[in-house]
N, C-alpha and C positions, 0 to 999 in steps of 0.2 A: 787724621788731620792734625792731632797734637804732635805726632812725630814729624809731620811735614813742617810745622811751625818751629819746632825746637831742634830737630835733627837727632833726637834720642828717645828711647822708650824707658830709660832708667829714671826713677822719680827724682833722685838727687840732682841728676844732670838737667832734667826738665826744670826743676826749681831754680837752678843756677841761671838757666837761660831766661827765665821769666822775671828774675829779680830786677826791680826798677822799671819794668815795662808797664804798659797800660793797654786796656782792651781796645781803645779807640785806634791804636796803631797796629793791632794784631788781629785782623779779621779771621784768620785761620784758627787762632786760639779761641775767639768768641764762638765760632761754629763748633769747635771740638768740645768746649766745656758745656755748651747748651745740650749737645747730643749725649755727652757723658752724664750730665745731671738728669736728663730724661730717663736714661737707662737705669741709673741707680735709684731714681724715684720709683720706677716700675718695680724694681726688686724689693724696695723698702715698703711698698704698698702706700706710697704717698699720693694724695690726690693732686692733679686730676689723672694720674696714671694708675689708678687703683681698680679699674673696672673688672679685672680678672679675679680679684681677691675674694669677694663673697661667694661666688659660685665654686671656685676651687677649694676654699676652706670647707664648704659644706659638702662637696662631692668627694673629696679625697678621704682616705682612711684617717682616722683621728690622729694616729701616731705620725703620719706624714704631715698632717696639718700643724701639729704641735711643733715639728721640726721647722716647717716653713715660717711659722709665726715668731720663732725665737732665733734660731741660728742664721737663717737667711737674712732676717732683718738686721741682726747684729753685724753681719758681714757687709751689708750695704751701707749701714751708718758708719762703720769703720772706714770704708772706702770714701765716703763723703768727707770725713775728717781729714784723711791723708791727702786727697786730691785737691781739696779747696783750701782748708786752713793750712795744710802742710806745704803744698806747692805754690800757692798764690797769696801769701799774706799781704803782699804789696797791692794786690788787686781786690782786696776785701770790700772796698766801697762799691765795686761793680757787682760782685757776685752775692754779697750778703743780702741785698734787698730782694733778689730773685728767690733765694732759698727761704727767706722770711715769708714771702708770698705763698710758696709751697706749703710752709708750716701752717699758715692761717687757713688755707683752703682745706687742708687735711684735718685740722682740729675741728673746724665748724662742720664740714661735710660728714666726717666719720661719726661724730657725736649725734648729730641730728638723725642720720640714717639708722643708727643703732637703736633709736628709741622705738621703732615700729617692728622690730624683728621678734619672731616667735621661736626661732631655731637658735639654740645656744651657740653652735659653731658659726653660724652666720652673724649673730650678734658680736661674737668675739672677732670676727673678720672686720666688721666696721669699727670695733673698738681698736683693733690693731692699726687701722688707718689713722684714727685720732692720735694714737700713741706715737705713730711715726711723725706726726706733726709736732708733738711735744719734743721729741728727740731732735728734730730739725731746728728747734729754737736754739739749742746748744751749738749746733753747727753754724747757724746764721751769725752768732755773736763773733766767731772767729777768734775767741780768746782761750787762754789756758783753762780758765774757770769753766767756760762752756764745754770744752773737751772733757774735762773731768766729770762734769755733770752728765754728759752723754754716756760716758763709760759706766758710771755708777747706775744710771737709770736703765741701761741695757741689761745689767746684771739683775736689777730689781724686776724689770719687766719680764725677764726670762723666767725667774722663779715663780712669779705670780701667775703668768700665763700657763706655764707647765702645770702648776697646781690645778688650774681650772680645767685644762684639757685632760688631766689625769682622772678627774671626777667624771667627765664626759665618757672617757674610755671605759671606766668601770661600769657606768650606767648602760652604755651601749651593749655590753655583754649580757645584760640582764633583760632588756626589753628591746623590741624592734625599733621603737622611736625614741631611743635613749638620748639622742642629741636634741630633742625638743625641750624647751624650758618647762613645759607641762609635765614632763616625765620626772622632774625633780620634786613634784609636789609632796610635801611631808617627808622627804628623804632624810633631812637632818634629824627628824625625830626617831627614825628607825636606825640610822647610822650617825650618831652624834659626832664622832671623830671626823668622818668625811664631811659632814655638814659644817663643822667648824673650819676645816681647811678651805672649803669652797667660800665660806663667808669671809674669811681673812683675805682670800684672793680677790674677791669682788670689791671689798672695802679698800684694799690697797690699790687696785686699778683705778678706783674712783678718787684716790688721793686723801683718804681719811688718816689723820695722825693717830698714833705715832708709827704707822706702818711704813714699809720700805718705799711704796709708791709715793707717799706724801713727802718723804725726805728727798726723793729724786726730783719731784716737781718743784719743791722748794729750791733746790740747787739750780735747776734749769731756769726757772723764772728769775731767781736772783742774779744769774749770769747775764740774763737779758737786761735787767735794770742797770747793772754795773757797766754794761756796754752801751748805755744810752738808747736802749730799745725797749723802753718801759711799755710802749703800746703793744709790743709783741707779748710781754708778760701778762698784760691785761687780757688779751685774746685767749691766752692759755688758761688764765683763771676763769674766764667765762665758760670755756669749754669744760673745765673741771666742774663747774656748777651744773652743767647740763647732764654730765655723765651719770650722776647718781640715779637719774630717771630710769636707766636700764640696768645698771649694776644692782641697785637695791631691789629691783623687781625679782631678780634671781634669788637674792637673799630671802626676800619675803616668801616666795614660793617654796623655797627649801625648808622653811620652818613653819609653814602652814600646818594645820591639823592633818593627820593622815587621812587620805580620801577613803570613802566607804569601800570596804573590801580589802583595805590595807594597801601598802605599797607593793606593786606587782613584782614578783620574782626577784629575790635578793640572793646573789651568789657570793661565794668566797672571793676575796680579792687576791689576785696572784701576788706572790712575794715581791718581785721586782717593782710592780706597779704600786703596791702599798708603800714600799721603801721610798720610791720617787715622790709619791704623793706627800708623805709626811715630811720628807726632807725639804721639799719646796715650801710646804706650809711653815716649817721652822725658818726658812730663809726669808719669807714674807714678814 
């Protein structure tokens, strides 16, 4: 449909064709961008196109889940930036509000649903839905500051999520139900280094200063305020106030006293996994 409206599949030529146009006079462009936004929102796990995410995150091998939650999301958000802010700056008033609504639904829906999860991977799935909402705030602004905030937060989100999944991967090798939050009870007392990395990851995802997640959210919310979308920054801040309800639960369980009988089965950490774990912890 976008090709039909512009006569090209090259981004620079499409941008040239759309310069100075309006959605009201281009029904094919409207249909094309709605469908493209839905597809990219599906890939980014943004609500209401997120229904696949919790089951796939929980059911897939943790290495695959870690890849989906970082690389796939980064690619989808990069496409959002290029196709909307890059191709249609003159049409920002039309598409910005729609993407802002996606951000709001994702932030509120993801954070609320994550509160009741007992599986670490499923909790991180709903967390990723909320994180997609935060990232879409930067896209919705349509500004350079918003784009810079998205790029920075993608890097921050990548390291803090990879750190969390690395701990899950290590624990899954040791016990059958290693992806359950209960399997982490007392784990930080037995393996303090891994406990510290997991704690840093959870606190950063929740947006505690001075960690990378706080800096990223500060940049995203600041770009929204500068773009006269203060209401969107407020929604993001409210979501960040809800998120400690589940992130701190993981931290608390990790540092609880060791359960009676000790932490079940502790194995040596493979070299590459350990390197990735502590590199991501340092990145956070």
